[in-house]
Structures are given as structure tokens and as C-alpha cells.
C-alpha positions as CSV (number, residue, x, y, z in Angstrom):
1,M,129.5,96.7,139.4
2,K,130.8,97.6,142.9
3,P,134.1,96.1,144.0
4,S,132.7,95.5,147.7
5,E,129.4,95.1,149.1
6,F,130.8,97.7,151.6
7,A,131.0,101.3,150.8
8,L,132.8,102.0,154.1
9,R,134.4,99.8,156.5
10,V,135.7,101.2,159.7
11,E,137.9,99.2,162.0
12,N,139.0,100.0,165.7
13,L,139.2,103.9,165.1
14,S,140.2,106.1,167.9
15,K,141.1,109.7,168.5
16,T,142.2,111.7,171.6
17,Y,142.5,115.5,172.1
18,A,144.7,116.1,174.9
19,S,143.3,114.3,177.7
20,V,139.6,113.7,176.2
21,E,139.3,110.4,174.2
22,A,136.7,111.5,171.6
23,V,136.5,108.2,169.7
24,K,137.5,104.9,171.3
25,N,138.0,101.8,169.2
26,V,135.0,102.3,167.0
27,S,134.2,99.6,164.3
28,F,131.2,99.6,161.8
29,D,130.6,99.2,158.3
30,V,128.0,100.8,155.6
31,Q,126.5,98.8,152.8
32,Y,125.8,100.0,149.3
33,G,122.0,100.6,148.8
34,E,121.2,101.3,152.4
35,I,120.5,104.4,154.7
36,F,122.7,103.8,157.9
37,G,122.0,105.8,161.2
38,L,124.8,107.4,163.0
39,L,123.4,108.2,166.3
40,G,124.4,109.6,169.7
41,P,124.0,112.6,172.3
42,N,125.9,115.9,171.6
43,G,129.6,115.6,172.1
44,A,129.3,111.5,171.8
45,G,132.1,111.7,169.0
46,K,129.7,111.5,165.8
47,T,131.3,114.5,164.1
48,T,134.9,113.5,164.9
49,T,134.1,109.9,163.4
50,I,132.9,111.5,160.2
51,R,135.8,113.6,160.0
52,M,138.0,110.8,160.4
53,V,136.3,108.9,157.7
54,L,136.6,111.8,155.3
55,D,140.3,112.3,156.0
56,I,139.6,115.6,157.4
57,I,141.5,114.8,160.7
58,K,143.7,111.8,161.1
59,P,142.9,109.0,163.6
60,D,145.5,108.1,166.3
61,S,144.8,104.2,165.4
62,G,142.4,102.2,163.5
63,N,141.6,101.7,159.7
64,V,139.2,103.2,157.3
65,M,138.7,101.5,154.1
66,I,136.2,103.7,151.9
67,L,134.9,102.6,148.4
68,G,137.1,99.8,148.0
69,G,140.2,101.4,149.2
70,T,142.0,104.1,151.2
71,M,141.1,107.8,150.8
72,S,142.4,109.6,147.7
73,E,141.4,112.3,145.3
74,K,139.6,109.9,143.1
75,A,137.5,108.5,146.1
76,K,136.7,112.0,147.2
77,E,135.1,112.7,143.8
78,R,132.7,109.7,144.7
79,I,131.7,111.1,148.1
80,G,128.8,113.6,148.9
81,Y,129.0,115.4,152.2
82,L,126.5,117.6,153.8
83,P,127.8,119.2,157.1
84,E,125.4,120.5,159.9
85,E,127.2,123.8,159.6
86,R,126.9,124.7,155.9
87,G,126.6,127.4,153.4
88,L,126.4,128.4,149.7
89,Y,127.8,131.5,147.8
90,E,125.5,134.0,148.9
91,D,125.8,136.6,145.9
92,M,125.6,134.0,143.2
93,T,122.2,132.8,141.7
94,L,121.1,129.3,142.7
95,L,121.6,127.8,139.1
96,D,125.1,129.3,138.7
97,T,126.1,128.0,142.2
98,L,125.1,124.7,141.7
99,V,126.6,124.4,138.0
100,F,129.8,125.7,139.6
101,L,130.0,123.3,142.3
102,G,129.1,120.4,139.8
103,Q,131.8,121.3,137.8
104,L,134.2,121.2,140.7
105,K,133.1,117.5,141.2
106,G,134.4,116.7,137.6
107,L,131.1,117.4,135.5
108,S,131.2,119.4,132.3
109,R,129.3,122.5,132.3
110,N,126.6,121.2,130.1
111,E,126.1,117.9,132.3
112,A,126.2,120.1,135.2
113,R,123.5,122.3,133.8
114,Q,121.2,119.2,133.0
115,R,121.5,117.7,136.3
116,V,121.1,121.1,138.3
117,E,117.7,121.5,136.4
118,K,116.7,117.7,137.0
119,Y,117.3,117.9,140.8
120,L,115.9,121.3,141.3
121,R,112.8,120.1,139.8
122,E,112.5,117.0,142.0
123,V,113.0,119.1,145.0
124,E,110.3,121.6,143.7
125,L,113.1,124.4,143.7
126,W,113.3,125.2,139.9
127,E,111.1,128.3,140.0
128,A,114.0,129.7,142.2
129,H,116.8,128.9,139.9
130,E,117.5,132.6,138.9
131,R,117.5,134.0,142.4
132,K,120.5,134.7,144.5
133,I,121.3,132.5,147.4
134,E,120.9,135.1,149.9
135,E,117.2,135.6,148.7
136,L,116.3,132.0,149.6
137,S,114.3,130.8,152.7
138,R,115.9,128.6,155.1
139,G,114.0,125.4,153.8
140,M,114.8,126.4,150.2
141,N,118.5,127.0,150.9
142,Q,118.6,123.5,152.6
143,K,117.1,121.8,149.6
144,A,119.6,123.5,147.6
145,Q,122.5,122.2,149.6
146,F,121.1,118.7,149.3
147,V,121.6,119.0,145.6
148,A,125.0,120.5,145.7
149,A,126.0,117.3,147.9
150,T,124.5,114.9,145.5
151,L,124.8,116.6,142.0
152,H,127.6,114.1,141.0
153,E,125.7,111.2,141.9
154,P,128.1,109.9,144.8
155,D,128.3,106.4,145.7
156,L,128.7,107.5,149.6
157,I,126.7,110.3,150.8
158,I,127.0,111.5,154.4
159,I,124.7,114.0,155.8
160,D,124.5,115.7,159.3
161,E,121.0,116.7,160.8
162,P,119.5,116.7,157.3
163,F,116.1,117.7,158.1
164,S,117.0,120.7,160.5
165,G,114.7,123.6,159.6
166,L,112.6,121.7,157.0
167,D,108.7,122.1,157.1
168,P,106.5,118.6,156.7
169,V,106.3,119.0,153.0
170,N,110.0,119.8,152.5
171,T,111.0,116.9,154.6
172,R,109.0,114.6,152.7
173,L,110.7,115.8,149.4
174,V,114.0,115.3,151.0
175,K,113.1,111.8,152.1
176,Q,112.0,111.0,148.6
177,F,115.3,112.5,147.2
178,L,117.4,110.0,149.5
179,Y,115.4,107.3,148.7
180,R,115.9,107.3,145.2
181,M,119.7,107.7,145.8
182,R,119.6,104.6,147.9
183,D,117.7,102.8,145.3
184,R,120.4,103.5,142.6
185,G,122.9,102.0,144.9
186,A,124.3,104.7,146.9
187,A,125.3,104.4,150.5
188,I,123.9,106.8,152.8
189,I,125.1,107.7,156.3
190,M,122.6,109.9,158.3
191,S,123.6,111.6,161.5
192,T,120.6,112.9,163.3
193,H,118.8,113.5,166.6
194,Q,115.5,113.0,165.0
195,M,114.7,109.3,166.1
196,H,111.4,108.9,164.2
197,Q,113.3,109.7,161.1
198,V,115.8,106.9,162.0
199,E,113.2,104.6,162.4
200,E,111.4,105.3,159.1
201,M,114.5,105.5,157.0
202,C,117.4,103.4,158.4
203,Q,118.0,99.7,158.1
204,R,121.1,99.7,160.3
205,I,122.4,101.8,163.1
206,L,125.3,102.8,165.2
207,L,124.8,104.3,168.6
208,I,128.0,106.1,170.0
209,D,128.1,107.6,173.5
210,H,131.3,109.0,175.1
211,G,133.0,108.1,172.0
212,E,132.3,104.5,172.4
213,S,129.9,102.2,170.4
214,V,127.2,101.2,172.7
215,L,124.6,99.6,170.0
216,Y,125.4,98.5,166.5
217,G,123.4,96.6,164.2
218,D,120.0,95.7,162.4
219,L,117.5,97.9,163.7
220,E,114.6,95.4,163.7
221,K,116.8,92.8,165.6
222,I,117.8,95.6,168.2
223,R,114.2,96.5,168.6
224,Q,113.2,92.8,169.3
225,R,116.1,92.8,172.0
226,F,114.3,95.4,174.0
227,T,110.6,94.3,173.3
228,S,109.9,93.4,177.0
229,N,111.1,96.8,178.2
230,A,108.0,98.6,177.0
231,V,104.4,98.5,177.9
232,Q,101.2,100.5,176.8
233,V,98.7,101.2,179.6
234,E,95.4,102.6,179.6
235,L,94.4,103.7,183.3
236,A,91.6,105.4,185.3
237,G,93.5,107.7,187.7
238,E,96.9,109.1,187.7
239,P,99.6,106.6,188.4
240,G,102.4,109.0,189.4
241,Q,105.7,107.2,190.0
242,V,105.4,103.5,189.3
243,E,107.9,101.0,190.6
244,G,110.1,99.3,188.0
245,V,109.4,102.1,185.4
246,E,112.2,104.0,183.8
247,S,110.0,106.7,182.3
248,L,106.4,107.1,181.3
249,K,104.7,109.6,178.9
250,L,101.1,110.2,177.7
251,E,100.6,108.6,174.4
252,N,97.4,107.6,172.4
253,G,95.2,107.8,175.2
254,G,97.2,106.1,177.7
255,Y,100.7,105.8,178.9
256,H,103.6,104.6,177.3
257,M,106.1,103.0,179.9
258,L,109.7,102.2,179.6
259,L,110.7,99.7,182.0
260,K,113.9,99.5,184.1
261,E,116.5,97.1,183.1
262,G,115.7,93.6,184.6
263,V,112.1,94.4,185.3
264,R,109.2,92.3,183.5
265,P,106.1,93.6,182.4
266,E,104.1,91.4,185.0
267,Q,105.8,93.0,187.8
268,V,105.0,96.5,186.7
269,L,101.3,95.2,186.1
270,K,101.4,94.0,189.7
271,A,102.7,97.4,191.0
272,L,99.8,99.1,189.0
273,V,97.0,97.0,190.4
274,N,98.3,97.6,193.9
275,L,98.1,101.4,193.5
276,P,95.3,103.0,195.4
277,D,92.9,104.8,193.3
278,I,93.9,103.4,189.9
279,T,92.0,101.0,187.8
280,V,94.1,99.3,184.9
281,K,91.8,99.3,181.8
282,R,94.2,97.9,179.3
283,F,97.9,96.7,179.7
284,E,99.9,95.5,176.7
285,Q,103.6,95.0,175.8
286,V,104.7,96.9,172.9
287,E,107.7,97.2,170.6
288,P,109.9,100.2,172.3
289,S,110.5,103.1,169.9
290,L,114.0,103.9,169.0
291,E,113.8,106.9,171.3
292,D,113.0,104.5,174.4
293,I,116.1,102.4,173.4
294,F,118.4,105.4,173.1
295,V,117.3,106.7,176.4
296,Q,117.5,103.5,178.1
297,V,121.2,102.7,176.6
298,V,122.6,106.1,177.1
299,S,121.1,106.2,180.6
300,R,122.7,102.9,181.5
301,Q,126.0,103.9,179.9
302,Q,126.1,107.1,182.0
303,A,125.1,105.4,185.3
304,Q,127.2,102.3,184.9
305,G,129.8,102.9,182.3
306,E,128.8,99.4,180.7
307,V,128.9,98.8,176.8
308,V,125.9,96.8,175.3
């Protein structure tokens, strides 16, 4: 039985380096049994936030409640962390390395050995268990580090760019691995630039830009808020620049258009109809992708300094 529905609660977290406000008054929570997306452009403050959560660096202000209390050695044993920059002991075999890391997390050698075999089989890596780490391919190494971070079956898992370097087959294996962790009740924080993975896997998200929270909450509700901001259009002719359109890209035999803030779909339709040498064959309002929302919110934040 979990002591709280929240594995993590962050309140008004801030951190300044010299004159740079890396994180500004950020608040969010992560629930048990969910995959939570932590998003933002490079330099947005994601890594600084994660490091404060893990007590690697101290915040200037704010509070972090993790696994029902403040950070402690006991709490650390219930956390799995996979940073973007990572590595394993190159001259040890895969089996010995993972058993050793399992023992560092409090498992007996026998228990660690059993779990290593179980998890390596799940990610289709058991056949390489006697090979040295330095002999593994990048994708194999990536999967091995997932096993290392989750071998002790943590209650909170934090992963940074989890699919970097993985082919589609191994990406699917890692996803299934994470889903099993979620389904057993673990809270998972996933920091990534791959928006389509967030759309597929995450229930809630936090978007940080310039250290500030600019979008936070249930992903479906967020998408509903932006529904009128995207249309799918099939045209005869090349539209060029269209009045009221933030961006457009070829997609599914037509154009996916992201509208500027405050612009209604009928305004864009009228603009298209009035273009010379253009025939509108299909025009429909669509639910925007998370990438659309990300681009629009960050662009607005950069241009106007507004907080959503």
C-alpha cells in the first residue's frame, strides 16, 4: 500500500546560477502508476529540475516531497535514474556488471542474479550476458542500462532521452518494459524531445521553457484546449505563405496547418479560397499534435514572455 497517491510532489522550486535563473518557481506532481512527460527545449531547465528532485543539487527555494517524505538514503534505494549521459563498467561482463549494481541497491547476489536473467530475457539481451560491456552495440548497451536502472524494481523511475540510439524493434521492447513497470505501480518521469513517444506513452506532462512552467496537466485536456488551432487541408496548387497560419507541413497527402493564436479555421479557409490558382479540395479541423502545441507555446513564450 502506497503512503500517498503521489510519488513526487514539487512545490515552487527555484535555482539560480550566477545571474541565470535556471528554474523559476516550478511546481508539479507525479502519481504512482503513471508515465509523466517532462518536456522543454535545450537549456529549458529540465536537467536542473531532475537534479534538484534527486538531491544532487540543492534548490535556492521550494520543496520536494519524494516517496512520502524528504530525500533520504532509504528513499534513494526506491529510485531508479537513467541520465542522458550514462555508462557501465567497460571491462566487466554484462552479467557481472548488472549483478554488482543490483547488490549496490540492496539485493542479495542470488536475487540480483535471478532478476538480471529475467530482465535481460525481457529485453532480448540474455544471449549477450557473458560478453563484456565494451563489446556491446549502442542499442544493446542502452537496453542494459535500462535493466541496471530498474533491476531493484524502484517505485520512482526517472529516465532522460530513453530512446536515443534505439532502432524501432528495441524501442518497442523498451516501451513494453516501461509499461510493465508502470502497471506494477511505479511512477515514471520521462524527459525527451521525441514528442510522438510522449503522445503515445504519457498521461500528463509538464512543459518548461526558460526555467518556467508554461504548460502542465492532463495531455488529453491540453490537446482539447488547442483543437481549433490546427487544420488538415488538401489543395490543388501550392499555397505558399497563408495569412493566419503559423506553420504548415506536408502530411498524409495534404497540408497540416498550425494556426496563429486567435485565428479561427474559417478565416484560414477564406484566405485559401481567395488565393489565385488554388482549389480547396478538403478542409477539416483536426486535433493538434503535441509537437504543434509545443512549437506554438514555446514560440509564444519566446515572443511575448507570456505564461500559459
